[in-house]
C-alpha positions as CSV (number, residue, x, y, z in Angstrom):
1,M,-11.0,-4.2,-9.9
2,L,-9.3,-6.9,-7.8
3,I,-6.3,-8.8,-9.4
4,S,-6.2,-11.7,-7.0
5,N,-7.9,-13.4,-4.1
6,H,-5.1,-13.1,-1.6
7,L,-7.3,-11.1,0.7
8,Q,-9.4,-14.2,1.3
9,H,-6.3,-16.1,2.5
10,F,-5.1,-13.4,4.9
11,K,-8.5,-12.0,6.1
12,A,-8.6,-14.1,9.3
13,A,-5.0,-13.2,10.2
14,M,-5.8,-9.5,9.7
15,L,-9.0,-9.6,11.8
16,S,-7.1,-11.3,14.6
17,L,-4.6,-8.5,15.0
18,P,-4.6,-6.4,18.2
19,K,-7.1,-3.5,18.2
20,G,-7.1,0.0,19.5
21,F,-3.6,1.2,18.8
22,A,-1.1,1.6,15.9
23,L,0.2,-1.8,14.9
24,S,4.0,-2.5,15.3
25,K,6.4,-4.5,13.3
26,D,6.1,-7.2,15.9
27,D,2.3,-7.3,15.3
28,L,2.6,-7.4,11.5
29,Q,5.8,-9.3,10.6
30,V,4.3,-12.6,11.7
31,D,4.1,-16.0,10.0
32,E,0.3,-15.6,9.5
33,L,1.0,-12.7,7.1
34,L,4.1,-14.1,5.6
35,V,4.0,-14.6,1.8
36,K,7.5,-15.8,1.2
37,R,10.9,-16.0,3.0
38,S,14.2,-16.4,1.2
39,G,17.3,-16.0,3.3
40,K,17.3,-12.6,5.0
41,L,14.4,-11.4,2.8
42,E,10.8,-11.7,3.9
43,M,7.7,-10.7,2.0
44,Y,4.5,-10.0,3.9
45,Y,0.9,-9.5,2.8
46,A,-0.7,-6.0,2.5
47,P,-4.0,-5.5,0.6
48,H,-3.4,-2.2,-1.1
49,N,-1.7,-3.5,-4.3
50,E,-4.6,-6.0,-4.8
51,Y,-6.8,-3.2,-6.4
52,I,-6.4,-1.7,-9.9
53,N,-7.8,1.6,-10.8
54,S,-8.5,1.0,-14.5
55,S,-9.7,4.5,-15.1
56,A,-6.5,6.3,-13.8
57,K,-4.8,8.9,-16.0
58,V,-1.5,8.6,-14.1
59,I,0.3,5.4,-12.9
60,I,3.1,5.6,-10.4
61,I,5.2,2.5,-9.7
62,G,7.4,2.2,-6.6
63,L,9.8,-0.5,-5.7
64,T,8.0,-2.1,-2.8
65,P,5.7,-1.0,0.0
66,G,7.4,-0.3,3.3
67,F,6.3,-0.9,6.8
68,T,4.3,2.4,7.0
69,Q,2.3,1.5,3.9
70,M,1.8,-2.1,5.2
71,R,0.6,-0.9,8.6
72,I,-1.8,1.7,7.2
73,A,-3.2,-0.7,4.5
74,I,-3.8,-3.4,7.0
75,Q,-5.4,-1.1,9.6
76,E,-7.7,0.4,6.9
77,A,-8.6,-3.1,5.6
78,V,-9.5,-4.3,9.0
79,I,-11.9,-1.3,9.4
80,G,-13.5,-2.1,6.0
81,L,-13.8,-5.8,6.8
82,E,-15.4,-5.1,10.2
83,A,-17.8,-2.7,8.4
84,G,-18.8,-5.5,6.0
85,L,-17.4,-3.9,2.9
86,S,-16.8,-5.9,-0.3
87,D,-13.3,-7.2,-0.9
88,E,-12.9,-4.8,-3.7
89,A,-13.9,-1.8,-1.5
90,V,-11.6,-3.0,1.3
91,C,-8.6,-3.1,-1.0
92,R,-9.5,0.2,-2.7
93,K,-9.8,2.0,0.6
94,A,-6.5,0.4,1.8
95,K,-4.8,1.6,-1.4
96,E,-6.1,5.1,-1.0
97,A,-5.0,5.4,2.6
98,A,-1.6,3.7,2.2
99,R,-0.1,4.6,-1.2
100,F,3.2,6.4,-0.8
101,A,2.1,7.2,2.8
102,G,4.4,9.1,5.2
103,S,7.2,11.3,4.2
104,M,7.5,9.5,0.9
105,R,4.2,11.0,-0.2
106,S,5.2,14.6,0.3
107,T,8.5,14.0,-1.4
108,L,6.7,12.4,-4.4
109,I,4.2,15.3,-4.6
110,H,7.1,17.8,-4.6
111,M,8.9,15.9,-7.4
112,L,5.8,15.6,-9.5
113,D,4.9,19.3,-9.0
114,T,8.5,20.3,-9.9
115,L,8.1,18.3,-13.2
116,G,4.8,20.2,-13.8
117,L,2.6,17.1,-14.1
118,H,-0.2,18.9,-12.3
119,Q,-0.3,21.6,-15.1
120,Y,-1.0,18.9,-17.8
121,L,-4.0,17.7,-15.8
122,N,-5.3,21.2,-14.8
123,L,-4.6,20.6,-11.1
124,T,-3.2,23.1,-8.6
125,S,-0.9,20.4,-7.2
126,C,-0.3,16.7,-7.5
127,D,-1.4,16.6,-3.8
128,Q,-4.9,16.4,-5.3
129,F,-4.1,12.8,-6.5
130,F,-4.2,11.8,-2.9
131,Q,-7.4,13.7,-2.1
132,E,-10.2,14.7,-4.4
133,Q,-8.5,13.4,-7.6
134,Q,-7.8,9.9,-6.3
135,T,-9.8,8.4,-9.2
136,N,-7.1,9.7,-11.6
137,L,-4.2,7.9,-9.9
138,H,-3.1,4.3,-9.8
139,T,-0.2,3.3,-7.8
140,T,1.6,-0.1,-7.6
141,S,4.9,-1.6,-6.9
142,L,7.5,-3.7,-8.8
143,L,7.5,-6.0,-5.7
144,R,3.7,-6.1,-5.0
145,F,3.9,-6.9,-1.3
146,P,6.1,-5.3,1.4
147,V,9.6,-6.8,1.4
148,F,12.0,-6.5,4.4
149,V,15.6,-7.4,5.0
150,E,16.2,-8.4,8.6
151,K,12.9,-6.8,9.5
152,K,13.9,-3.4,7.8
153,N,12.4,-1.9,4.7
154,Y,14.0,-3.3,1.5
155,S,15.7,-0.5,-0.5
156,G,16.6,-2.5,-3.6
157,A,20.3,-2.2,-2.8
158,H,21.2,-5.1,-0.4
159,P,20.8,-7.7,-1.7
160,S,20.7,-6.4,-5.2
């Protein structure tokens, strides 16, 4: 289920991005994808927190997507848009590819496994949430879109 129509507003900007290689900060931290700017803080669009998995058994909330999640979500969305997928399918695929991507994902899986969450759900590991058990997981962020301070990932510390 989609929670907004922001994808419609940013679709053309995403489709005009360079093709054929991993997108850089210079490619993505552009005015065409800017949601809001306040002093040193900038918030940019990424489609993965547009989709809600209403059938999830587990919800994990992060602070804000970082650049890695933004890049992966946008690249996945462009693939879906070019394939003619529905907006909902585009955002769902972007979420599945980008959520807690990078080293953050393996750290999160380790923490959840240490807590024993997988045992309550009859899984061998919480790694399965990011593979065959994706329908049981919903991820989101307190700050829905990627936030950067002077082009670097916002950690929640400075500014507070």
